[in-house]
C-alpha positions as CSV (number, residue, x, y, z in Angstrom):
1,M,-34.0,-69.1,8.1
2,Q,-36.1,-69.5,11.2
3,K,-34.9,-73.1,11.6
4,I,-31.4,-71.8,12.3
5,L,-32.4,-68.5,14.1
6,S,-34.5,-70.4,16.6
7,P,-31.7,-72.6,18.1
8,L,-29.3,-69.7,17.9
9,R,-31.7,-67.5,19.9
10,R,-32.4,-70.4,22.4
11,C,-28.6,-70.8,22.9
12,V,-28.2,-67.0,23.5
13,Q,-31.0,-67.0,26.0
14,D,-30.0,-70.3,27.8
15,Y,-26.6,-68.8,28.6
16,D,-27.4,-65.1,28.8
17,M,-25.0,-64.3,26.0
18,I,-26.3,-60.8,25.0
19,E,-27.1,-57.9,27.2
20,E,-28.8,-54.6,26.5
21,G,-26.5,-52.2,24.6
22,D,-23.8,-54.8,23.8
23,R,-21.3,-54.1,21.0
24,I,-20.3,-57.6,19.7
25,A,-17.2,-58.3,17.6
26,V,-17.6,-61.3,15.4
27,G,-14.4,-63.2,14.6
28,L,-14.8,-63.4,10.9
29,S,-12.5,-65.9,9.2
30,G,-14.6,-66.1,6.1
31,G,-15.4,-69.7,6.6
32,K,-19.0,-71.0,6.6
33,D,-19.4,-70.9,10.4
34,S,-18.2,-67.4,11.0
35,M,-20.1,-66.1,8.0
36,L,-23.3,-67.7,9.1
37,L,-22.8,-66.4,12.6
38,L,-22.4,-62.9,11.3
39,H,-25.4,-63.2,9.1
40,C,-27.6,-64.6,11.9
41,L,-26.5,-62.1,14.5
42,N,-27.2,-59.3,12.1
43,L,-30.7,-60.6,11.6
44,L,-31.2,-61.2,15.3
45,S,-30.1,-57.6,16.1
46,K,-33.2,-56.3,14.2
47,F,-35.8,-57.9,16.5
48,Y,-34.1,-59.2,19.7
49,P,-35.6,-57.6,22.8
50,K,-32.1,-56.6,24.1
51,R,-30.7,-54.1,21.6
52,F,-27.1,-54.8,20.4
53,T,-24.8,-54.0,17.5
54,I,-22.2,-56.1,15.7
55,E,-18.9,-55.5,14.0
56,A,-16.6,-58.0,12.2
57,I,-12.9,-58.6,12.7
58,T,-10.8,-60.7,10.4
59,V,-7.3,-61.9,11.1
60,D,-5.2,-62.1,7.9
61,M,-2.5,-64.8,8.6
62,G,-0.4,-63.6,5.7
63,F,-1.0,-66.5,3.2
64,P,-0.3,-65.0,-0.2
65,D,-3.4,-66.3,-1.9
66,A,-5.9,-65.3,0.8
67,D,-8.7,-63.1,-0.6
68,F,-11.0,-61.3,1.9
69,S,-12.6,-59.0,-0.6
70,P,-15.9,-61.0,-1.0
71,I,-16.5,-60.9,2.8
72,G,-15.5,-57.3,2.9
73,D,-18.1,-56.5,0.2
74,Y,-20.7,-58.5,2.1
75,C,-20.1,-56.4,5.3
76,T,-20.3,-53.2,3.3
77,R,-23.6,-54.2,1.7
78,E,-25.0,-55.1,5.2
79,G,-23.6,-52.0,6.9
80,I,-21.4,-54.0,9.2
81,P,-18.1,-52.4,10.2
82,H,-15.2,-54.7,9.2
83,T,-11.7,-54.6,10.4
84,I,-8.8,-56.7,9.0
85,K,-5.7,-57.2,11.1
86,H,-2.8,-58.1,8.8
87,T,-0.2,-60.4,10.4
88,E,2.7,-62.7,9.5
89,L,1.4,-65.7,11.5
90,A,1.6,-68.1,8.5
91,E,5.4,-67.4,8.1
92,L,6.0,-67.7,11.8
93,I,4.1,-71.0,12.3
94,F,5.0,-72.8,9.1
95,D,8.4,-71.4,8.0
96,V,10.1,-70.2,11.2
97,R,8.8,-72.6,13.8
98,K,7.9,-75.4,11.3
99,E,5.1,-76.7,13.6
100,S,4.2,-80.3,12.9
101,N,0.8,-79.8,14.7
102,P,0.2,-76.1,14.2
103,C,-3.6,-75.9,14.9
104,S,-3.4,-75.3,18.7
105,L,-0.7,-72.6,18.5
106,C,-2.5,-71.0,15.5
107,A,-5.8,-70.8,17.3
108,K,-4.2,-69.3,20.5
109,M,-2.4,-66.7,18.5
110,R,-5.4,-65.7,16.3
111,R,-7.5,-65.5,19.4
112,G,-5.0,-63.1,21.1
113,I,-5.0,-60.9,18.0
114,L,-8.8,-60.9,17.9
115,D,-9.0,-59.9,21.6
116,D,-6.5,-57.1,21.1
117,A,-8.3,-55.8,18.0
118,A,-11.6,-55.8,19.8
119,K,-10.2,-53.9,22.7
120,E,-8.7,-51.4,20.4
121,L,-12.2,-50.8,19.1
122,G,-13.6,-50.4,22.6
123,I,-15.4,-53.8,22.4
124,S,-15.4,-56.3,25.3
125,K,-17.6,-59.1,23.8
126,L,-16.3,-61.4,21.1
127,A,-18.5,-64.0,19.2
128,L,-16.9,-67.1,17.8
129,G,-18.4,-69.5,15.3
130,H,-18.0,-72.8,17.1
131,N,-21.0,-75.1,16.2
132,F,-22.5,-78.2,17.8
133,D,-20.1,-80.6,16.1
134,D,-17.1,-78.5,17.2
135,A,-18.1,-78.8,20.8
136,V,-18.5,-82.6,20.7
137,E,-15.2,-83.0,18.8
138,T,-13.3,-80.7,21.3
139,F,-14.8,-82.6,24.3
140,L,-13.5,-85.9,22.8
141,M,-10.1,-84.5,21.8
142,C,-9.5,-83.4,25.4
143,Q,-10.2,-87.0,26.6
144,I,-8.3,-88.8,23.9
145,Y,-5.2,-86.6,23.5
146,E,-5.0,-84.9,26.9
147,G,-6.8,-87.2,29.4
148,R,-9.1,-84.4,30.6
149,I,-12.8,-84.0,30.8
150,S,-13.0,-80.5,29.3
151,C,-14.3,-78.3,26.5
152,F,-14.6,-74.6,25.8
153,S,-17.6,-72.9,27.4
154,P,-20.6,-71.3,25.8
155,V,-19.7,-68.1,27.6
156,T,-16.1,-67.4,28.8
157,Y,-15.0,-64.4,30.7
158,L,-11.3,-63.8,30.4
159,D,-10.0,-62.0,33.5
160,R,-6.6,-61.1,32.0
161,S,-8.1,-59.2,29.0
162,G,-11.6,-58.4,30.3
163,M,-13.1,-60.0,27.2
164,T,-16.2,-62.1,27.3
165,V,-16.3,-64.8,24.6
166,I,-19.7,-66.1,23.4
167,R,-20.5,-69.0,21.1
168,P,-24.1,-68.6,19.8
169,L,-24.0,-71.4,17.2
170,L,-23.5,-74.3,19.8
171,Y,-27.0,-75.7,19.2
172,V,-26.5,-75.8,15.4
173,P,-25.1,-78.9,13.8
174,E,-22.4,-78.4,11.1
175,K,-24.5,-79.9,8.4
176,T,-27.2,-77.3,9.1
177,V,-24.5,-74.5,9.0
178,R,-23.3,-75.8,5.7
179,A,-26.8,-76.0,4.2
180,Y,-28.0,-72.6,5.4
181,A,-24.7,-70.8,4.4
182,A,-25.3,-72.2,0.9
183,K,-29.0,-71.3,0.9
184,A,-28.3,-67.7,2.0
185,E,-25.6,-67.5,-0.7
186,L,-23.0,-66.2,1.7
187,P,-19.5,-65.5,0.4
188,I,-17.1,-68.2,1.7
189,A,-13.4,-67.4,1.7
190,K,-11.2,-70.3,0.7
191,N,-9.1,-71.7,3.5
192,P,-5.4,-71.5,2.3
193,C,-4.0,-73.3,5.4
194,P,-1.8,-76.3,4.4
195,S,-3.0,-78.2,7.4
196,N,-6.7,-77.9,6.5
197,G,-8.2,-81.4,6.4
198,S,-5.2,-83.2,7.8
199,S,-5.3,-82.2,11.5
200,K,-6.0,-84.1,14.7
201,R,-9.4,-82.5,14.7
202,Q,-10.1,-84.0,11.3
203,E,-9.3,-87.4,12.7
204,I,-11.7,-86.9,15.5
205,K,-14.3,-85.6,13.1
206,E,-14.1,-88.8,11.1
207,F,-14.3,-90.9,14.3
208,V,-17.4,-89.1,15.5
209,D,-19.1,-89.5,12.1
210,E,-18.4,-93.2,12.2
211,M,-19.9,-93.5,15.7
212,E,-22.9,-91.5,14.6
213,L,-23.5,-94.0,11.8
214,R,-23.1,-97.0,14.1
215,W,-25.2,-95.5,16.9
216,P,-27.5,-92.7,15.6
217,G,-27.9,-89.9,18.2
218,Y,-24.4,-90.5,19.5
219,K,-23.4,-86.8,19.0
220,Q,-26.5,-85.5,20.7
221,R,-26.0,-87.8,23.7
222,I,-22.4,-86.6,24.1
223,F,-23.5,-83.0,23.9
224,G,-26.3,-83.6,26.4
225,S,-23.9,-85.2,28.8
226,M,-21.8,-82.1,28.7
227,Q,-24.7,-80.0,29.8
228,R,-25.9,-82.5,32.4
229,L,-22.6,-83.1,34.2
230,P,-22.4,-80.1,33.8
231,L,-18.9,-79.2,32.5
232,D,-17.5,-76.0,33.9
233,G,-19.4,-73.1,32.3
234,W,-22.1,-75.3,30.8
235,Q,-24.8,-74.9,33.4
236,M,-27.7,-73.2,31.7
237,K,-28.9,-69.9,33.2
238,R,-32.6,-70.6,32.8
């Protein structure tokens, strides 16, 4: 487990993500990234020099076959408070609005609900499970689809809500996330979204994988260029 805790801790320190006494809400979808993030932050909280606590928040989009009981049981076993916010997002996005490209709208709405839920709990720091591959893919998506040099930041302070968003898994590749989530036998909730595996992000993911095969180290060089530019918010603190 040290192989994944080490880059996570380095990322936390590079961007001053955690302060003494923090209460951190983890956005827990039940996928491998958010489950591993919760697992690792729980372990880190036991020895990190700056004391902090974590809680989990899950947004239930309203898909009829969604089952969050395994992740709820996990939180109970680990003594992690877990809040589920029930919504009708699935009906709104797919049935009412009939979005052809629903991912962007869905992400924005889920994030808003997470922010509101955290504030209701008196928490002003939210941890999301974006990994190394997510950052590279988002950077390329902004260029290809929007003509912008941009990406989400490791740490983002939202003036409007007063929420600070952190992404501690940014140094961890997706294949490592997948391997360690399986090794730790973490419960993974099935993704019931009908757009899963057929989005623009999936197209970019396949493109990046192809480039990595042709030019090994491609993803690492892209990621490094984001830090060296640096992109807004990507300047390391140390």
